[in-house]
C-alpha positions in Angstrom: 86.9 -48.7 11.8 86.7 -49.7 8.1 87.8 -46.3 6.9 91.1 -46.2 8.9 94.1 -45.9 6.7 97.5 -47.3 7.5 99.3 -44.9 9.7 101.8 -42.4 8.3 104.8 -40.5 9.8 103.7 -37.0 9.0 100.5 -35.2 8.1 100.6 -31.7 6.8 97.3 -29.8 6.7 97.1 -27.1 4.1 99.0 -26.9 0.8 100.5 -23.4 1.4 104.1 -22.2 1.6 104.5 -23.3 5.2 103.6 -27.0 4.6 105.6 -26.9 1.3 108.6 -25.7 3.3 108.3 -28.1 6.1 107.7 -31.0 3.7 110.8 -30.0 1.7 113.0 -29.8 4.8 111.8 -33.2 6.0 112.3 -34.8 2.7 116.0 -33.8 2.9 116.4 -34.7 6.5 114.4 -37.9 6.7 113.7 -39.1 3.1 112.4 -42.4 4.3 109.5 -40.8 6.2 106.1 -41.0 4.7 104.3 -37.7 4.3 100.6 -37.0 3.5 99.2 -33.5 2.7 95.5 -32.6 2.8 94.3 -29.4 1.0 90.7 -28.2 0.9 91.1 -26.4 -2.4 91.8 -27.8 -5.9 95.5 -26.7 -6.1 98.4 -25.6 -3.9 99.1 -22.1 -2.8 95.5 -20.7 -3.4 94.9 -19.1 0.0 97.3 -17.1 2.1 100.3 -18.0 -0.1 98.6 -17.0 -3.3 100.4 -14.2 -5.3 97.3 -12.0 -5.3 96.7 -12.6 -1.6 99.9 -11.2 -0.1 102.4 -8.4 -0.8 105.2 -10.7 -2.1 107.7 -8.3 -0.6 110.3 -10.8 0.7 110.0 -9.2 4.1 113.5 -8.4 5.2 112.9 -5.1 7.0 114.7 -3.2 4.2 111.6 -0.9 3.7 109.0 -1.8 6.3 109.0 1.1 8.8 106.9 -0.8 11.4 109.9 -3.1 12.1 111.8 -0.2 13.5 110.4 1.9 16.4 111.5 5.2 18.0 112.3 4.9 21.7 111.4 7.5 24.3 114.9 8.9 24.1 114.6 9.5 20.3 116.9 6.6 19.3 115.7 3.9 16.9 115.3 0.3 18.0 116.4 -1.9 15.1 116.4 -5.3 16.9 113.2 -6.5 15.2 114.5 -5.4 11.8 117.7 -7.3 12.3 115.8 -10.4 13.4 113.5 -10.4 10.4 116.3 -9.8 8.0 118.3 -12.7 9.4 115.3 -14.9 9.1 114.8 -14.0 5.5 118.4 -14.9 4.8 117.6 -18.5 5.9 114.9 -18.7 3.3 117.2 -17.4 0.5 119.8 -20.0 1.5 117.3 -22.9 1.5 115.9 -21.9 -1.9 119.4 -21.6 -3.3 120.2 -25.1 -2.0 117.1 -26.5 -3.7 118.1 -24.9 -7.0 121.7 -26.0 -6.7 120.5 -29.6 -6.0 118.3 -29.5 -9.1 115.2 -30.1 -6.9 113.6 -27.0 -8.1 114.3 -25.0 -11.3 113.9 -21.6 -12.9 114.1 -19.4 -9.8 113.1 -16.4 -11.9 109.6 -17.9 -11.8 109.3 -17.0 -8.1 111.9 -14.5 -7.2 113.0 -11.2 -8.9 115.4 -8.4 -7.8 113.6 -5.1 -7.0 114.7 -2.1 -5.0 113.1 -1.7 -1.6 112.3 1.9 -0.5 110.7 3.7 2.3 109.0 7.0 1.5 107.8 9.6 4.0 106.3 13.1 4.0 106.6 15.8 6.6 109.5 17.0 8.8 108.8 14.7 11.7 108.7 11.6 9.5 111.8 12.7 7.5 113.7 13.1 10.8 112.5 9.5 11.8 113.6 8.1 8.5 117.0 9.7 8.6 117.6 8.3 12.1 116.4 4.9 11.0 118.8 5.0 8.1 121.7 5.9 10.2 121.0 3.1 12.7 120.5 0.5 10.0 123.5 1.5 8.0 125.9 0.5 10.7 124.7 -3.1 10.4 126.2 -5.3 7.7 122.7 -6.7 6.8 121.6 -3.3 5.6 124.8 -2.1 3.8 124.1 -0.5 0.5 121.1 1.5 1.8 120.9 5.1 0.6 119.1 8.1 2.0 118.0 11.2 0.2 115.7 14.2 0.9 116.8 15.8 -2.4 113.8 16.1 -4.7 116.0 15.7 -7.8 117.5 12.5 -6.5 114.0 11.2 -5.5 112.8 12.0 -9.0 115.5 9.6 -10.3 114.5 6.9 -7.8 110.7 7.2 -8.0 109.6 9.4 -10.9 106.0 8.2 -10.7 105.8 9.1 -7.0 107.5 12.5 -7.4 105.9 13.7 -10.6 103.6 16.7 -9.9 104.6 17.3 -6.3 104.9 20.8 -4.9 108.5 22.0 -4.7 108.1 23.0 -1.0 106.8 19.5 0.0 109.1 17.9 2.6 109.8 14.3 1.5 112.6 11.8 1.9 113.3 8.1 1.0 115.7 5.3 1.6 116.6 2.9 -1.2 118.4 -0.4 -1.1 118.9 -2.5 -4.3 119.1 -5.9 -2.6 115.4 -6.3 -2.2 113.2 -8.9 -3.9 109.7 -9.5 -5.2 108.6 -13.0 -4.4 105.7 -14.9 -6.0 104.9 -17.1 -3.0 102.1 -18.8 -4.9 104.5 -19.9 -7.7 107.1 -20.9 -5.1 104.5 -23.0 -3.3 103.4 -24.8 -6.5 107.1 -25.4 -7.4 107.8 -26.9 -4.0 104.8 -29.2 -4.1 105.6 -30.4 -7.6 109.0 -31.5 -6.3 107.4 -33.1 -3.2 105.0 -35.1 -5.4 107.9 -36.3 -7.5 109.6 -37.5 -4.4 106.7 -39.6 -3.2 104.7 -37.3 -1.0 101.0 -38.0 -1.2 99.1 -34.8 -1.8 95.3 -34.9 -1.6 93.5 -31.9 -3.1 89.8 -31.2 -2.4 90.2 -33.0 0.9 88.9 -31.1 3.9 90.1 -31.9 7.5 87.1 -32.1 9.7 88.6 -33.2 13.1 91.9 -34.1 14.8 91.9 -36.3 17.8 94.5 -38.1 20.0 94.3 -41.9 19.9 94.9 -44.2 22.8 98.4 -45.1 21.4 99.4 -41.4 21.3 99.0 -41.0 17.6 96.9 -38.3 16.0 93.8 -39.3 14.0 92.8 -36.9 11.3 89.2 -37.1 10.0 89.2 -36.1 6.3 86.3 -35.4 4.0 86.9 -36.2 0.3 84.9 -33.3 -1.1 84.5 -35.0 -4.6 83.1 -38.3 -3.3 81.7 -37.2 0.0 83.5 -40.1 1.7 85.0 -39.7 5.2 88.4 -41.2 5.8 90.6 -41.4 8.8 94.4 -41.1 8.7 96.7 -41.5 11.7 100.2 -40.0 12.1 102.9 -39.5 14.7 103.2 -35.8 13.8 100.6 -33.3 12.5 101.4 -29.8 11.2 98.4 -27.5 10.8 99.3 -24.9 8.2 95.9 -23.9 7.0 96.3 -20.1 7.1 93.3 -18.6 8.9 91.8 -22.1 9.1 94.5 -23.2 11.5 92.9 -21.9 14.7 89.6 -23.9 14.5 91.7 -27.1 13.7 94.1 -26.3 16.6 91.1 -26.0 18.9 89.8 -29.4 17.8 93.1 -31.0 19.0 92.1 -30.2 22.6 95.7 -29.6 23.7 96.1 -27.3 26.7 98.2 -24.9 24.5 95.1 -24.3 22.3 93.1 -22.8 25.2 92.7 -19.0 25.7 93.6 -18.2 22.1 91.3 -16.4 19.8 91.5 -15.0 16.3 90.6 -11.6 14.7 90.1 -11.7 11.0 91.3 -8.8 8.8 90.6 -8.7 5.1 92.2 -6.6 2.5 92.0 -5.0 -0.9 94.7 -3.9 -3.3 94.4 -1.5 -6.2 96.0 -2.8 -9.4 97.4 -1.0 -12.4 98.3 -2.8 -15.7 98.6 0.3 -17.9 102.0 -0.3 -19.5 102.9 3.4 -19.5 102.2 3.8 -15.8 103.9 0.5 -14.9 107.0 1.5 -16.8 107.5 4.6 -14.7 107.9 2.7 -11.4 110.4 0.1 -10.5 110.5 -0.5 -6.7 108.6 -1.5 -3.6 107.9 1.7 -1.8 106.6 1.5 1.8 105.1 4.5 3.7 104.2 5.0 7.3 101.0 3.7 8.8 98.5 6.3 10.0 98.0 6.6 13.7 95.6 3.9 14.9 96.1 1.8 11.8 97.3 -1.8 12.3 100.8 -2.8 11.1 99.4 -4.9 8.3 97.8 -1.8 6.8 101.1 0.1 6.1 100.5 1.6 2.6 102.9 0.5 -0.1 103.2 0.9 -3.9 104.7 -2.3 -5.3 106.2 -3.4 -8.6 105.1 -7.0 -8.8 105.9 -9.9 -11.2 102.8 -12.1 -11.6 102.3 -14.6 -14.4 105.5 -13.3 -15.9 104.0 -9.8 -16.2 105.1 -6.6 -14.5 102.2 -4.9 -12.7 101.7 -2.3 -9.9 99.8 -2.9 -6.7 98.9 -0.3 -4.1 97.4 -0.9 -0.7 96.4 -2.7 1.3 93.0 -1.3 2.3 91.8 -3.1 5.4 88.4 -4.7 5.5 86.4 -6.8 7.9 84.8 -10.2 7.2 84.0 -12.9 9.8 85.6 -15.4 7.5 89.0 -16.9 8.5 89.8 -17.8 4.9 89.0 -16.2 1.6 87.2 -19.4 0.7 85.8 -19.7 4.3 82.5 -19.4 6.0 80.7 -16.4 7.5 80.4 -18.5 10.7 84.2 -18.9 11.2 84.6 -16.1 13.8 81.6 -17.0 15.9 82.5 -20.7 15.7 86.0 -20.0 17.1 84.6 -18.5 20.3 84.8 -21.3 23.0 84.2 -21.3 26.8 87.9 -21.2 27.3 88.6 -18.1 25.1 85.4 -16.1 25.4 86.9 -13.8 28.1 90.1 -13.4 26.1 88.0 -12.4 23.0 85.8 -10.0 25.0 88.9 -8.3 26.5 90.4 -7.9 23.1 87.1 -6.3 21.9 87.3 -3.7 24.6 91.0 -3.0 24.0 90.8 -2.8 20.3 87.9 -0.3 19.9 90.3 2.0 17.9 91.1 -0.9 15.5 87.5 -1.7 15.1 86.7 1.9 14.3 89.5 2.0 11.8 88.3 -1.2 10.0 84.7 0.1 9.8 86.1 3.4 8.3 88.1 1.3 5.8 85.1 -0.8 4.8 83.1 2.4 4.2 85.7 3.9 1.8 84.4 4.7 -1.7 86.6 4.0 -4.7 87.3 7.7 -5.0 88.4 7.9 -1.4 90.8 5.0 -2.1 92.1 7.0 -5.1 92.7 9.9 -2.7 94.9 7.6 -0.6 96.7 6.4 -3.7 97.3 10.0 -4.8 99.3 10.6 -1.6 101.8 8.3 -3.3 101.0 9.1 -7.0 99.7 12.7 -7.2 98.5 12.3 -10.8 96.9 8.8 -10.5 93.9 8.4 -12.8 90.9 6.3 -11.6 90.7 4.6 -15.1 94.1 3.1 -14.6 93.3 1.2 -11.4 91.0 -1.5 -10.3 90.3 -3.4 -7.1 91.5 -6.9 -6.2 90.4 -8.7 -3.0 93.5 -9.8 -1.1 93.7 -12.7 1.3 92.2 -13.0 4.8 94.6 -12.7 7.8 93.7 -13.9 11.2 95.6 -12.1 13.9 96.2 -14.0 17.1 94.5 -12.9 20.3 95.9 -14.3 23.6 96.7 -13.5 27.2 100.2 -12.2 27.7 102.3 -11.1 30.7 103.1 -7.8 29.1 99.9 -7.0 27.4 97.4 -8.6 29.7 94.2 -10.4 28.8 93.0 -10.3 25.2 96.2 -8.9 23.6 96.2 -8.7 19.8 99.4 -10.1 18.3 100.7 -8.8 15.0 103.1 -11.5 13.8 103.7 -15.1 13.0 103.3 -17.6 15.8 103.6 -21.4 16.2 101.6 -23.2 18.9 102.8 -26.7 19.7 101.7 -29.4 22.1 104.1 -30.0 25.0 105.5 -33.2 23.3 105.7 -31.4 19.9 103.6 -34.0 18.2 101.2 -31.4 16.8 102.0 -27.8 15.8 99.9 -25.1 14.2 101.0 -21.9 12.5 98.9 -18.8 13.4 99.1 -15.1 12.5 100.3 -13.1 9.6 103.2 -10.9 8.4 106.2 -11.5 8.0 104.8 -15.0 7.4 105.9 -16.5 4.1 109.2 -14.6 3.9 110.4 -16.3 7.1 108.9 -19.7 6.4 112.3 -21.5 6.6 113.1 -20.0 10.0 109.6 -20.8 11.4 109.7 -24.4 10.1 113.2 -24.9 11.6 111.7 -23.9 14.9 108.9 -26.5 14.4 111.6 -29.2 13.8 113.5 -28.2 16.9 110.4 -28.3 19.1 108.8 -31.4 17.5 111.9 -33.6 16.7 114.5 -32.7 19.4 115.7 -36.4 19.4 116.7 -36.0 15.7 118.3 -32.6 15.7 121.9 -33.8 16.5 121.9 -36.2 13.6 120.2 -33.7 11.3 122.5 -30.7 12.1 125.1 -31.4 9.5 122.5 -31.7 6.7 120.8 -28.5 7.9 124.1 -26.6 7.8 124.6 -28.0 4.2 121.3 -26.5 3.2 121.4 -23.4 5.4 125.1 -22.5 6.1 124.2 -19.8 8.7 121.9 -22.0 10.7 122.4 -21.2 14.4 124.6 -18.2 13.6 124.1 -14.4 13.3 125.0 -13.2 9.8 125.0 -9.6 11.2 127.9 -10.6 13.5 129.7 -12.5 10.7 130.1 -10.1 7.8 132.5 -12.4 5.9 130.0 -15.3 6.0 127.2 -12.8 5.1 129.3 -11.7 2.0 129.9 -15.2 0.9 126.3 -16.3 1.4 124.9 -13.2 -0.2 127.0 -13.6 -3.3 126.3 -17.3 -3.8 122.6 -17.1 -3.2 122.3 -14.0 -5.4 124.1 -15.9 -8.2 122.0 -19.1 -7.8 118.7 -17.3 -7.6 119.6 -14.9 -10.5 119.2 -11.8 -8.4 122.1 -9.4 -8.9 125.1 -8.8 -11.1 126.8 -6.4 -8.7 127.0 -7.2 -5.1 127.6 -4.8 -2.3 130.7 -5.3 -0.2 129.9 -6.1 3.5 132.4 -5.0 6.1 
């Protein structure tokens, strides 16, 4: 075939934060390997990783109430919160390594310190928050967290949220100063700039049309050069599909058994944005509330201080929406095109199970701007419509699959990697916590796809990520050391909490 290119070692599909992270890890572990990246859009980090398309929270379970659940006996299960916090610490360590190695520069361009807070209303929710605080406070990963149900203290912490509230309103909040705001779009572009400087071939405006196994067990990737219209074929030993919502259709094209009986449910989103300097100056935190009953976890309301394009702004949301597109720049036929004979029953089962979610999404789509302002006023009682405008967030595709615990057509809320049995192809599916745990997720890809290299790579991985394979929550001295060093390198804090 005249269009076949010489084979390469690794092909990464999608120029988002996941491919950027995997490419960056591989360049350190196997610098001699040849890597090619194909991205449909004109620049890196424009879809799921873009700063306007995600919350940029640096998800570490410091404020997200959906990562802690109340058990039937009234106690709080914090296992998921611990796991996600540990995973975020891996990302911090790797970014710190890249800065210390002069591979990336100016960390303030992508990460800023910002308090993380949870805010609740009503006696039942206040009781839950207090129990959550007490459970988390005993773990070194969450030391420094404060709780208050004192209106005067809350006015100090969140003046914009407390201004104009009735004196008898029952409210409470937790606050921890070690949170971050992360511009994942900027981080992605910085990582790709470094990768290009180190010889990685990045092809923008190149759409992957098909992925097939060759007779010699390589993967042939059919690529459309959007500018010229030419079709080219590239082969590789390993392919990573990191195309956000576009990953599922490409995974299905591989034909691997692991791609069967998996569907996707797209959920869109909107954020309300405020750039009024007076309003922005009154709020300095990421404040997460509690999701309404029946609302999906990705719709937890939050009022965020964000740093985008070196400018401080406020975002509130997200408001869920429905679109059949799997990507913001996708097609209205994405959803129907993903239904195959092997997953149609899984999809239908999910449709029956998730009637409440469907109803919720329809209600969200029907919300008027004034109704959205009413939701915002639950956080900011005196919010003015003139100060806020709507921005369309990114598309998220939730995984639908058959599970032992949930049965047929179970909707998954999380980030998931699907790999072939031999590890030669891997695809990232799902959503939050996503980008925040990119390093953890990509280390799992390396372990599954390159088991034969892990022994020789282990020393280098520990150099980059000192806590690799260890629990920081169970090693408070190591946590203290790592926290201080990464905070210093990334410019996050002047005063560090003492872990014990």
